[in-house]
C-alpha positions as CSV (number, residue, x, y, z in Angstrom):
1,X,3.0,60.4,-83.4
2,X,0.0,58.0,-83.4
3,X,-1.7,57.6,-86.8
4,X,-4.7,55.6,-88.0
5,X,-2.7,52.3,-87.8
6,X,-3.2,50.3,-84.6
7,X,0.6,50.0,-84.3
8,X,3.2,52.6,-83.8
9,X,6.6,52.0,-85.4
10,X,9.7,53.0,-83.5
11,X,13.1,53.5,-85.3
12,X,15.4,53.7,-82.3
13,X,17.2,50.4,-83.3
14,X,18.7,50.1,-86.8
15,X,17.2,47.3,-89.0
16,X,14.9,46.2,-86.1
17,X,11.2,46.8,-86.4
18,X,9.4,47.5,-83.1
19,X,5.7,47.9,-82.9
20,X,3.9,49.4,-79.9
21,X,0.5,47.8,-79.3
22,X,-1.5,50.3,-77.3
23,X,-3.7,48.4,-74.8
24,X,-5.3,49.1,-71.4
25,X,-2.8,46.6,-69.9
26,X,0.3,48.6,-70.7
27,X,3.0,49.0,-73.3
28,X,3.5,46.0,-75.6
29,X,6.0,45.8,-78.3
30,X,6.8,43.3,-81.0
31,X,10.2,43.1,-82.7
32,X,11.2,41.4,-85.9
33,X,15.0,41.6,-86.3
34,X,16.4,39.6,-89.2
35,X,19.8,41.2,-88.7
36,X,21.2,43.5,-86.1
37,X,24.7,45.1,-85.9
38,X,27.2,43.9,-83.2
39,X,26.6,45.3,-79.8
40,X,29.3,46.4,-77.4
41,X,28.8,47.4,-73.8
42,X,30.4,47.1,-70.4
43,X,29.0,44.0,-68.8
44,X,29.9,42.1,-65.7
45,X,31.4,38.7,-65.6
46,X,29.6,35.7,-64.0
47,X,32.0,35.7,-61.1
48,X,31.2,39.4,-60.4
49,X,27.5,38.8,-60.7
50,X,27.6,36.0,-58.2
51,X,29.0,38.4,-55.6
52,X,26.5,41.1,-56.2
53,X,23.0,41.7,-54.8
54,X,19.9,42.2,-57.0
55,X,16.4,43.3,-56.0
56,X,13.1,43.1,-57.8
57,X,10.8,45.5,-55.9
58,X,10.7,44.3,-52.3
59,X,12.2,40.9,-53.2
60,X,15.8,39.7,-53.2
61,X,16.9,37.9,-56.3
62,X,19.4,35.1,-56.1
63,X,22.4,36.0,-58.2
64,X,22.2,32.5,-59.7
65,X,19.0,33.6,-61.5
66,X,20.8,36.5,-63.1
67,X,22.6,35.8,-66.4
68,X,23.5,39.3,-67.6
69,X,24.1,42.6,-66.0
70,X,25.5,46.1,-66.7
71,X,26.1,49.0,-64.4
72,X,22.4,50.0,-64.8
73,X,20.5,46.9,-65.8
74,X,20.2,43.2,-65.3
75,X,18.5,40.2,-66.9
76,X,17.1,37.2,-65.0
77,X,15.3,34.0,-65.9
78,X,11.6,33.6,-65.2
79,X,10.1,31.6,-62.4
80,X,7.3,30.5,-64.6
81,X,8.0,31.2,-68.3
82,X,5.3,31.4,-70.9
83,X,7.5,30.2,-73.6
84,X,11.2,29.0,-73.8
85,X,13.4,32.0,-73.4
86,X,10.9,34.2,-71.5
87,X,13.1,36.4,-69.4
88,X,12.9,39.7,-67.6
89,X,15.2,42.7,-68.0
90,X,15.2,45.2,-65.1
91,X,16.9,48.4,-64.0
92,X,19.3,47.8,-61.1
93,X,17.9,50.7,-59.2
94,X,14.6,50.2,-57.5
95,X,12.3,52.1,-59.8
96,X,8.5,51.5,-59.8
97,X,7.5,53.3,-63.0
98,X,9.0,53.5,-66.5
99,X,8.5,57.3,-66.5
100,X,10.8,57.6,-63.4
101,X,13.8,56.1,-65.1
102,X,16.7,58.5,-65.9
103,X,17.7,58.9,-69.5
104,X,20.8,56.7,-69.0
105,X,18.7,54.0,-67.4
106,X,16.2,54.1,-70.1
107,X,18.8,53.8,-72.8
108,X,20.7,51.1,-71.0
109,X,17.5,49.1,-70.3
110,X,16.5,49.0,-74.0
111,X,20.0,48.3,-75.3
112,X,20.2,45.5,-72.8
113,X,16.8,44.2,-74.0
114,X,17.9,44.4,-77.6
115,X,21.1,42.4,-76.9
116,X,19.3,39.8,-74.8
117,X,16.5,39.5,-77.3
118,X,18.9,39.0,-80.2
119,X,20.8,36.2,-78.5
120,X,17.8,34.3,-77.1
121,X,15.9,34.5,-80.4
122,X,18.9,32.8,-82.1
123,X,19.4,30.4,-79.2
124,X,15.8,29.2,-79.3
125,X,15.7,29.2,-83.1
126,X,12.8,31.7,-83.0
127,X,12.0,34.2,-85.7
128,X,10.5,37.2,-83.8
129,X,10.3,38.7,-80.3
130,X,7.6,40.1,-78.1
131,X,8.7,42.8,-75.7
132,X,6.3,44.0,-73.1
133,X,6.1,46.5,-70.2
134,X,3.2,46.8,-67.8
135,X,3.8,50.3,-66.3
136,X,1.7,50.7,-63.2
137,X,-1.0,48.7,-61.4
138,X,-3.8,49.6,-63.7
139,X,-1.7,48.3,-66.6
140,X,-1.3,44.9,-64.9
141,X,2.0,45.5,-63.1
142,X,2.0,43.6,-59.8
143,X,5.7,43.8,-58.8
144,X,6.5,47.5,-58.3
145,X,9.8,47.4,-60.2
146,X,10.2,48.3,-63.9
147,X,10.7,45.2,-66.0
148,X,10.6,44.2,-69.7
149,X,9.2,40.8,-70.6
150,X,11.2,39.3,-73.5
151,X,9.7,36.3,-75.3
152,X,11.2,34.6,-78.3
153,X,8.4,33.8,-80.8
154,X,7.8,31.1,-83.3
155,X,4.9,30.5,-85.7
156,X,2.0,28.8,-84.0
157,X,3.2,29.3,-80.4
158,X,-0.2,30.9,-79.6
159,X,-3.3,30.0,-81.6
160,X,-4.2,33.7,-81.8
161,X,-1.2,36.0,-81.4
162,X,-2.9,38.5,-79.2
163,X,-3.6,35.8,-76.6
164,X,0.0,36.3,-75.5
165,X,-0.9,39.6,-73.9
166,X,-3.6,38.0,-71.7
167,X,-1.1,35.3,-70.8
168,X,1.5,37.9,-69.8
169,X,-1.1,39.6,-67.6
170,X,-1.9,36.3,-65.9
171,X,1.7,35.4,-65.4
172,X,2.4,38.9,-63.9
173,X,-0.1,38.2,-61.2
174,X,1.3,34.7,-60.5
175,X,4.8,36.1,-60.3
176,X,4.0,38.3,-57.3
177,X,2.2,35.4,-55.6
178,X,5.2,33.1,-56.0
179,X,7.7,35.7,-54.9
180,X,5.9,36.5,-51.7
181,X,7.9,35.0,-48.9
182,X,4.9,33.6,-47.2
183,X,3.9,31.6,-50.2
184,X,5.0,28.1,-50.9
185,X,7.2,28.0,-54.0
186,X,5.9,25.2,-56.3
187,X,7.2,26.4,-59.6
188,X,10.6,25.7,-61.1
189,X,13.3,24.8,-58.7
190,X,16.3,27.1,-58.1
191,X,18.5,24.4,-59.6
192,X,16.4,24.5,-62.8
193,X,16.6,28.2,-63.0
194,X,20.3,28.4,-62.2
195,X,21.0,25.9,-65.0
196,X,19.0,27.9,-67.5
197,X,20.8,31.1,-66.4
198,X,24.1,29.4,-66.8
199,X,23.3,28.4,-70.3
200,X,22.3,32.0,-71.2
201,X,25.3,33.4,-69.5
202,X,27.6,31.6,-71.9
203,X,25.9,33.5,-74.8
204,X,27.5,36.7,-73.6
205,X,31.0,35.6,-72.9
């Protein structure tokens, strides 16, 4: 239930504090997780992921960009990250809107985001996380496939903290442009992205 506070606290994850920031752009969450319990889930090995196919809306994703996957979700590195560790977590099924996910997909997506966030926050020596969903075109979503932005946060990474939401909005538009097959890809090379994915993959062995 919303109250007078501009933030809505969720308690789905023990010891983690998630804040929903209601904006016209979509669903934005911040997480501060000083300690989280061990997580266990059925995940796929790097060898298995390399032989699988992944899609992101109408786009095919090279398995080398994927560093973590379950039966229902996967995580990939970002073509143009806002901050070190800025990654995307997506359902494996092609689902345009968050409201169209099944209960199992919703649970798996957020548990995957929790696990990814915990590991990347530690890996990048960050102290907090921003998690964001843009659910629908009027919320800023440009690729019609549900995805959670995960960004490890450090003090001073943005002069004003709320500027990150404008930056996510801008990057979302750039992401579609760079994924379009008729656009020249000028961002990070596949080699750079594959190397980053390989580093992250080792965190989940």
